[in-house]
C-alpha positions as YAML, in Angstrom:
chain: A
units: angstrom
residues:
- id: 1
  name: MET
  ca: [-9.96, 6.22, 5.36]
- id: 2
  name: ALA
  ca: [-7.81, 3.31, 6.69]
- id: 3
  name: ASP
  ca: [-4.55, 4.20, 8.55]
- id: 4
  name: TYR
  ca: [-1.00, 3.76, 7.17]
- id: 5
  name: ASP
  ca: [-0.21, 0.66, 8.81]
- id: 6
  name: THR
  ca: [-3.21, -1.17, 7.28]
- id: 7
  name: HIS
  ca: [-2.25, -0.28, 3.67]
- id: 8
  name: ALA
  ca: [1.41, -0.92, 4.21]
- id: 9
  name: ASN
  ca: [0.82, -4.37, 5.47]
- id: 10
  name: ARG
  ca: [-1.51, -5.02, 2.57]
- id: 11
  name: ALA
  ca: [1.16, -4.19, 0.06]
- id: 12
  name: ARG
  ca: [3.63, -6.16, 1.82]
- id: 13
  name: GLU
  ca: [1.12, -9.26, 1.79]
- id: 14
  name: LEU
  ca: [0.58, -8.95, -1.57]
- id: 15
  name: LEU
  ca: [4.17, -8.87, -2.56]
- id: 16
  name: GLU
  ca: [5.03, -11.67, -0.19]
- id: 17
  name: GLY
  ca: [2.27, -13.88, -1.73]
- id: 18
  name: LEU
  ca: [3.83, -13.54, -5.24]
- id: 19
  name: HIS
  ca: [5.33, -16.90, -6.36]
- id: 20
  name: PRO
  ca: [8.73, -16.09, -7.90]
- id: 21
  name: LYS
  ca: [7.86, -18.13, -10.98]
- id: 22
  name: THR
  ca: [4.49, -16.47, -11.56]
- id: 23
  name: PHE
  ca: [4.38, -14.44, -14.94]
- id: 24
  name: GLY
  ca: [1.81, -12.76, -17.02]
- id: 25
  name: ARG
  ca: [-1.39, -10.92, -16.19]
- id: 26
  name: SER
  ca: [-1.83, -12.12, -12.49]
- id: 27
  name: TYR
  ca: [1.74, -11.20, -11.68]
- id: 28
  name: GLU
  ca: [1.23, -7.68, -13.20]
- id: 29
  name: LEU
  ca: [-2.14, -7.16, -11.55]
- id: 30
  name: THR
  ca: [-0.78, -8.10, -8.18]
- id: 31
  name: ILE
  ca: [2.09, -5.70, -8.58]
- id: 32
  name: ALA
  ca: [-0.42, -2.98, -9.55]
- id: 33
  name: ALA
  ca: [-2.49, -3.70, -6.48]
- id: 34
  name: ALA
  ca: [0.55, -3.75, -4.32]
- id: 35
  name: GLN
  ca: [1.49, -0.05, -5.71]
- id: 36
  name: VAL
  ca: [-2.04, 1.17, -5.15]
- id: 37
  name: GLU
  ca: [-1.92, -0.06, -1.53]
- id: 38
  name: ALA
  ca: [1.47, 1.77, -1.03]
- id: 39
  name: LEU
  ca: [0.25, 4.89, -2.51]
- id: 40
  name: LEU
  ca: [-2.62, 4.65, -0.22]
- id: 41
  name: ALA
  ca: [-0.41, 4.10, 2.82]
- id: 42
  name: LEU
  ca: [1.81, 7.27, 1.75]
- id: 43
  name: ALA
  ca: [-1.54, 9.32, 1.43]
- id: 44
  name: ALA
  ca: [-2.58, 8.14, 4.92]
- id: 45
  name: ALA
  ca: [0.74, 9.07, 6.32]
- id: 46
  name: VAL
  ca: [0.55, 12.56, 4.68]
- id: 47
  name: ALA
  ca: [-2.90, 12.95, 5.80]
- id: 48
  name: GLY
  ca: [-1.96, 12.18, 9.27]
- id: 49
  name: ARG
  ca: [0.99, 14.40, 9.21]
- id: 50
  name: GLN
  ca: [-1.09, 17.30, 8.06]
- id: 51
  name: ALA
  ca: [-3.70, 16.70, 10.82]
- id: 52
  name: ASP
  ca: [-0.95, 16.94, 13.40]
- id: 53
  name: ARG
  ca: [0.16, 20.25, 12.03]
- id: 54
  name: ASP
  ca: [-3.55, 21.49, 12.07]
- id: 55
  name: ILE
  ca: [-3.89, 20.48, 15.75]
- id: 56
  name: ARG
  ca: [-0.99, 22.72, 16.65]
...
């Protein structure tokens, strides 16, 4: 599984790449992809935190 930074940066890049005047299906799909990347970043952060606890 990729790390937090990878997914967080991908989500940011997707959102930054959106043109303010873009509407419709393409816009919705890009937002959805950014949301998935953000959730994957959160999952990676939680998994990393859990792994740190398991080591102690």
